[in-house]
VOROTI-904531 format. One record per residue: x, y, z of N, C-alpha, C in turn; residue number from 1; chain. Coordinates in Angstrom, 1 decimal. Layout:
// VOROTI-904531
   neast  nnorth     nup  caeast  canorth    caup   ceast  cnorth     cup  resi  chain
       X       Y       Z       X        Y       Z       X       Y       Z   NUM      A
...
***
This chain:
// VOROTI-904531
   neast  nnorth     nup  caeast  canorth    caup   ceast  cnorth     cup  resi  chain
    47.1    85.0   -33.5    48.1     84.2   -32.2    49.0    83.2   -33.2     1      A
    48.0    82.1   -33.6    49.1     81.9   -34.0    50.0    81.7   -35.2     2      A
    49.4    82.6   -35.5    50.3     83.5   -36.6    52.0    84.0   -36.2     3      A
    52.1    83.6   -34.6    52.9     84.3   -34.1    53.6    82.7   -33.7     4      A
    53.3    81.3   -34.5    54.1     80.6   -34.0    54.8    80.6   -35.3     5      A
    55.6    80.1   -35.1    56.7     80.1   -36.6    57.3    79.3   -36.1     6      A
    58.1    78.4   -37.7    59.4     77.6   -37.7    60.1    78.1   -37.6     7      A
    61.3    77.1   -37.3    62.7     78.2   -37.2    62.8    78.6   -38.2     8      A
    63.0    78.1   -39.9    63.2     79.1   -40.8    62.8    80.6   -41.1     9      A
    61.0    80.5   -40.6    60.4     81.7   -40.4    61.0    82.9   -39.5    10      A
    61.1    81.8   -38.2    61.8     82.4   -37.5    62.7    82.9   -37.9    11      A
    64.0    82.9   -38.4    65.0     83.5   -38.6    65.1    84.9   -39.1    12      A
    63.9    84.5   -40.8    63.5     85.9   -41.6    63.4    86.9   -40.6    13      A
    62.1    86.6   -39.6    61.7     86.9   -38.9    62.5    88.4   -37.9    14      A
    63.4    87.4   -37.2    63.7     87.9   -36.6    65.2    88.8   -36.9    15      A
    65.9    88.3   -38.0    66.6     89.4   -39.6    65.7    90.4   -39.5    16      A
    64.2    90.6   -39.7    63.7     91.5   -40.1    63.8    93.0   -38.7    17      A
    63.5    91.7   -38.0    63.9     93.3   -36.8    65.0    93.7   -36.8    18      A
    66.0    92.7   -37.0    67.4     93.5   -36.1    67.7    94.3   -37.7    19      A
    66.9    94.5   -38.4    67.2     95.4   -40.0    66.7    96.8   -39.2    20      A
    65.4    96.5   -38.6    65.0     98.0   -38.2    65.2    98.1   -36.9    21      A
    66.4    97.6   -36.9    67.3     98.7   -35.3    66.8    97.5   -34.1    22      A
    65.8    96.8   -33.5    65.1     96.6   -32.3    65.9    95.2   -32.4    23      A
    66.2    95.1   -31.1    66.9     94.3   -29.7    65.6    92.9   -29.7    24      A
    66.5    91.4   -29.4    66.3     90.1   -29.2    65.9    90.0   -27.9    25      A
    65.0    89.2   -28.0    65.1     88.6   -26.3    65.1    87.5   -26.9    26      A
    64.9    86.3   -26.1    65.1     84.6   -25.8    64.8    83.5   -24.6    27      A
    63.8    83.6   -24.7    62.8     82.7   -23.6    62.7    81.3   -23.3    28      A
    63.0    80.4   -22.9    62.5     78.9   -23.2    62.2    78.2   -22.2    29      A
    61.1    77.4   -22.3    60.6     76.2   -21.4    59.7    75.5   -21.8    30      A
    58.9    75.3   -21.0    58.0     73.8   -21.5    56.5    74.2   -21.5    31      A
    56.5    74.6   -20.6    54.7     76.2   -20.1    53.4    74.6   -20.2    32      A
    53.6    74.0   -19.5    52.7     72.2   -19.5    51.6    72.6   -19.0    33      A
    51.3    73.5   -17.8    50.5     73.8   -17.3    50.7    75.6   -17.1    34      A
    50.2    76.2   -17.7    50.4     77.3   -17.6    50.4    78.6   -16.5    35      A
    51.5    78.6   -15.5    50.6     79.5   -13.7    51.2    81.0   -14.0    36      A
    51.7    81.2   -12.8    51.4     83.0   -12.7    53.3    83.0   -12.7    37      A
    53.9    82.0   -12.4    55.4     82.3   -12.1    56.1    82.0   -13.6    38      A
    55.2    81.3   -14.6    55.4     81.8   -16.1    55.0    82.8   -17.0    39      A
    54.0    83.4   -16.2    53.6     85.0   -16.6    54.7    85.8   -16.2    40      A
    55.5    86.1   -15.1    56.1     86.6   -14.7    57.5    86.7   -15.3    41      A
    57.7    85.1   -15.6    59.4     84.8   -16.2    59.5    85.8   -17.7    42      A
    57.9    85.5   -17.9    58.4     85.5   -19.9    57.6    87.6   -19.4    43      A
    56.8    88.2   -18.6    56.8     89.4   -18.8    58.0    89.9   -18.3    44      A
    59.0    89.6   -17.0    60.4     90.1   -17.3    61.6    89.9   -18.4    45      A
    61.0    88.7   -19.0    61.7     88.7   -20.2    61.5    89.2   -21.2    46      A
    60.9    90.1   -21.4    59.7     91.1   -22.4    60.5    92.4   -22.5    47      A
    61.1    92.5   -20.9    61.2     93.9   -21.1    62.8    93.6   -21.2    48      A
    63.7    93.0   -21.7    64.6     92.9   -21.6    65.1    93.0   -22.9    49      A
    63.7    93.5   -23.9    64.5     94.1   -25.1    63.2    94.0   -25.9    50      A
    63.8    94.4   -27.5    62.4     94.6   -28.2    61.1    94.0   -29.2    51      A
    61.7    92.6   -28.8    61.2     91.3   -29.3    61.6    90.2   -28.6    52      A
    60.5    89.7   -27.5    60.7     88.6   -27.4    60.3    87.4   -28.1    53      A
    61.2    86.3   -28.1    60.8     85.2   -29.3    60.9    84.1   -27.4    54      A
    59.5    83.4   -27.8    59.3     82.1   -26.6    60.1    80.8   -27.1    55      A
    60.9    79.9   -26.6    60.9     78.6   -27.2    60.6    77.4   -26.4    56      A
    59.6    76.9   -27.0    58.6     75.7   -26.6    58.8    74.1   -26.6    57      A
    59.9    73.8   -25.6    60.0     72.3   -25.5    58.8    71.9   -26.3    58      A
    59.6    70.5   -27.2    58.7     69.8   -27.9    57.8    68.6   -27.3    59      A
    56.9    67.6   -26.7    57.0     67.1   -26.8    57.9    65.8   -26.1    60      A
    58.2    65.5   -26.9    60.0     64.5   -26.6    61.0    64.8   -25.8    61      A
    60.6    66.6   -25.7    62.2     66.5   -24.8    60.9    66.8   -23.3    62      A
    59.8    67.4   -23.6    58.9     67.4   -22.1    58.7    66.7   -21.4    63      A
    58.8    64.8   -21.8    58.6     64.1   -21.6    59.5    63.7   -20.5    64      A
    60.3    64.6   -20.5    61.6     64.4   -19.4    61.3    64.7   -17.7    65      A
    60.2    65.8   -18.3    59.8     65.5   -16.7    58.8    64.7   -16.1    66      A
    58.4    63.6   -16.4    57.9     62.7   -15.6    57.5    62.0   -16.4    67      A
    56.7    60.8   -15.4    55.6     60.0   -16.0    54.2    60.8   -16.5    68      A
    53.2    60.7   -17.2    52.8     61.7   -17.6    52.8    63.1   -18.2    69      A
    53.8    63.4   -18.7    54.3     64.7   -18.7    54.6    64.5   -20.6    70      A
    54.4    65.8   -21.2    53.3     66.9   -20.6    52.0    66.7   -21.2    71      A
    51.3    67.4   -20.5    49.9     67.1   -20.2    49.4    67.8   -20.5    72      A
    49.8    68.9   -21.7    49.2     69.4   -22.8    51.2    69.6   -24.4    73      A
    49.9    68.7   -25.5    50.7     69.3   -26.1    51.9    70.3   -26.3    74      A
    52.5    70.0   -27.9    53.7     71.0   -27.9    53.2    72.2   -28.3    75      A
    52.0    72.3   -29.2    51.6     72.6   -30.4    50.3    74.1   -29.5    76      A
    49.7    73.1   -28.1    48.3     73.3   -27.8    49.0    74.5   -26.6    77      A
    50.4    74.3   -26.3    51.3     75.1   -24.9    52.3    76.4   -26.1    78      A
    52.1    76.1   -27.3    52.8     77.6   -28.3    51.4    78.5   -28.1    79      A
    50.4    77.4   -28.4    49.1     78.8   -28.6    49.1    79.5   -27.2    80      A
    49.0    79.1   -26.6    49.0     79.8   -25.3    49.9    80.7   -24.9    81      A
    51.3    80.2   -25.1    52.3     81.2   -24.7    52.3    82.0   -26.3    82      A
    51.8    81.8   -27.4    51.8     82.7   -27.7    50.3    84.0   -27.8    83      A
    49.2    83.8   -27.1    48.3     84.3   -26.7    49.0    86.0   -25.7    84      A
    50.0    85.3   -24.9    51.0     86.0   -24.2    51.1    87.9   -24.7    85      A
    50.7    89.1   -23.8    50.9     90.3   -24.3    52.6    90.3   -24.3    86      A
    53.7    90.6   -24.6    54.8     90.8   -24.8    54.9    89.1   -25.4    87      A
    55.1    88.9   -26.1    55.5     87.7   -27.0    55.9    87.4   -28.1    88      A
    56.0    88.4   -29.0    56.1     88.6   -30.5    56.2    87.1   -31.0    89      A
    56.9    85.8   -31.2    56.9     85.0   -31.3    57.2    83.7   -30.7    90      A
    56.7    82.6   -31.2    57.3     81.5   -30.0    57.3    80.1   -31.1    91      A
    58.2    79.5   -31.1    58.7     77.7   -32.2    58.9    77.0   -31.4    92      A
    59.0    76.1   -31.6    59.3     74.4   -30.7    60.3    73.8   -31.1    93      A
    61.1    73.5   -30.5    62.1     72.8   -30.4    62.4    72.0   -30.1    94      A
    62.7    71.2   -30.3    62.8     69.3   -30.3    64.7    69.1   -29.1    95      A
    65.4    69.9   -29.5    66.6     69.2   -28.4    66.3    69.7   -27.5    96      A
    67.5    69.2   -26.1    67.0     69.2   -25.3    67.7    70.2   -24.9    97      A
    68.1    71.4   -25.0    68.9     72.6   -24.9    68.4    73.6   -25.7    98      A
    68.8    74.8   -26.0    68.0     75.7   -27.0    69.5    76.8   -27.5    99      A
    70.6    75.4   -27.1    72.1     75.7   -28.0    71.8    76.3   -29.3   100      A
    71.3    75.0   -30.4    71.0     75.3   -31.6    70.1    77.0   -32.6   101      A
    68.8    76.9   -31.7    68.5     78.2   -31.4    69.6    79.4   -31.5   102      A
    70.0    79.6   -30.0    71.1     80.5   -29.6    71.6    80.8   -30.8   103      A
    72.5    79.6   -31.3    73.1     79.7   -32.2    72.7    80.4   -33.8   104      A
    72.1    80.1   -34.0    70.9     80.9   -35.2    70.3    82.7   -35.5   105      A
    69.8    82.2   -34.2    69.1     83.9   -33.5    69.9    84.7   -33.0   106      A
    70.7    84.5   -32.2    72.4     85.2   -31.9    71.1    85.8   -30.9   107      A
    70.5    86.2   -30.0    69.9     87.0   -29.4    70.2    87.6   -28.8   108      A
    70.2    89.0   -28.7    71.0     90.4   -27.1    70.8    90.2   -26.0   109      A
    70.1    89.2   -25.8    69.4     88.8   -24.6    69.1    87.0   -24.4   110      A
    69.9    86.7   -23.7    69.3     84.9   -23.4    68.3    85.2   -21.9   111      A
    67.6    84.9   -22.1    66.6     85.4   -20.7    66.2    84.1   -19.8   112      A
    66.9    84.0   -18.7    66.1     82.4   -17.6    65.7    82.7   -16.1   113      A
    65.2    81.7   -15.8    64.3     81.5   -14.7    65.2    82.3   -13.0   114      A
    64.8    81.7   -12.3    65.7     82.1   -11.3    65.9    80.8   -10.8   115      A
    65.4    79.7   -11.0    66.1     78.6   -10.3    67.4    78.4   -11.1   116      A
    68.1    79.4   -11.9    69.9     79.9   -12.9    70.1    81.0   -12.0   117      A
    71.6    81.3   -11.9    72.2     82.0   -12.2    72.8    81.9   -13.2   118      A
    73.4    83.0   -13.5    74.2     83.2   -14.9    75.6    82.5   -14.9   119      A
    76.2    81.9   -13.8    77.1     80.7   -14.3    76.8    79.3   -14.3   120      A
    75.2    79.4   -13.8    74.5     77.6   -14.0    73.3    77.2   -15.6   121      A
    73.2    78.7   -16.8    73.1     78.7   -17.6    73.5    77.2   -18.4   122      A
    73.0    76.8   -19.1    73.5     75.7   -19.6    74.4    75.9   -20.9   123      A
    73.9    77.3   -21.4    74.1     77.9   -22.7    75.1    78.7   -23.0   124      A
    75.4    79.2   -21.2    76.0     80.7   -21.3    77.4    80.7   -22.0   125      A
    78.0    79.1   -22.5    79.3     79.8   -23.1    78.9    80.5   -24.5   126      A
    77.8    79.5   -24.7    77.5     79.7   -26.7    76.9    81.2   -26.2   127      A
    76.6    82.1   -25.5    76.1     83.3   -25.2    77.3    84.4   -25.2   128      A
    77.8    83.7   -24.2    79.2     84.6   -24.3    80.0    84.9   -25.5   129      A
    79.8    83.3   -26.1    80.9     83.5   -27.6    80.1    84.6   -29.1   130      A
    79.4    84.3   -28.9    79.1     85.6   -30.0    78.6    87.3   -29.2   131      A
    78.5    87.5   -28.1    78.8     88.8   -27.4    76.9    88.8   -26.8   132      A
    76.3    88.3   -26.5    75.3     88.1   -26.1    75.3    88.4   -24.5   133      A
    74.3    88.7   -24.1    74.2     88.7   -22.6    73.1    87.5   -21.8   134      A
    73.3    87.3   -20.3    72.3     86.7   -20.2    71.7    87.6   -19.4   135      A
    70.2    87.5   -19.3    69.8     87.8   -18.0    68.4    86.8   -17.3   136      A
    68.9    86.6   -16.0    67.7     86.0   -15.2    66.7    86.7   -14.5   137      A
    65.5    86.2   -15.6    64.2     87.2   -15.0    63.4    86.2   -14.2   138      A
    62.5    86.8   -13.5    61.2     86.3   -13.2    61.0    86.7   -11.5   139      A
    60.3    85.8   -10.9    60.4     86.2    -9.7    60.4    84.9    -9.1   140      A
    61.2    84.5    -8.0    61.5     83.2    -6.9    60.6    82.3    -7.6   141      A
    61.2    81.1    -7.8    61.1     79.6    -8.2    59.8    79.2    -6.8   142      A
    58.3    79.8    -6.3    57.6     79.3    -5.9    56.7    78.9    -6.5   143      A
    56.7    79.0    -7.7    55.4     77.8    -8.7    56.1    76.9    -9.4   144      A
    55.3    76.0    -9.8    56.2     75.2   -10.0    54.5    73.5   -11.1   145      A
    54.6    73.2   -12.2    53.8     72.6   -12.7    53.3    70.9   -12.0   146      A
    54.8    71.0   -11.7    54.5     69.8   -10.5    53.8    70.0    -9.4   147      A
    53.9    70.8    -8.6    53.2     71.1    -7.4    51.8    71.4    -7.6   148      A
    51.2    72.3    -9.2    50.1     72.7    -9.2    49.3    70.7    -9.2   149      A
    50.1    69.7   -10.4    49.4     69.0   -10.4    49.3    67.7    -8.8   150      A
    50.4    68.3    -8.3    49.9     67.4    -7.1    49.1    68.0    -5.6   151      A
    48.6    69.0    -6.3    47.4     69.3    -5.4    46.1    69.1    -6.7   152      A
    46.4    69.2    -7.6    45.1     68.5    -8.0    44.5    67.5    -8.2   153      A
    45.9    66.8    -8.6    45.9     65.2    -7.4    45.4    64.7    -6.3   154      A
    46.0    65.8    -5.3    45.3     66.2    -3.8    45.0    64.8    -3.4   155      A
***
């Protein structure tokens, strides 16, 4: 699993090798603080969009934007959990507020976002369209959230 977690440089090499082999690439991203069924459904659906799924996990700094006490788990632990999932081929941790830089570097065939977005509200839509990629809205309705889970735990 840990061998799926790649630095940006190694990820670029891995994606280039997959492209040379004729494989398509999808990119999904998120914080994945407390892994729940919504995350699983999102990543399973994203995996179905291409031959290889890259998952970008927000670093601890950007995950703090979720509020006090967040993230619960460190980026390294969150990346390891995501890497353990079937259908996930590569995981990388990113420090930027959006995945725009990764999209520019990797140029995935498909940029996957959850159902809390539409193709018109995806922050990186112009970047994806500029290089000829497509956006896929995947997963189930946003009936699950880490915030709700934490509220129930703290109950």
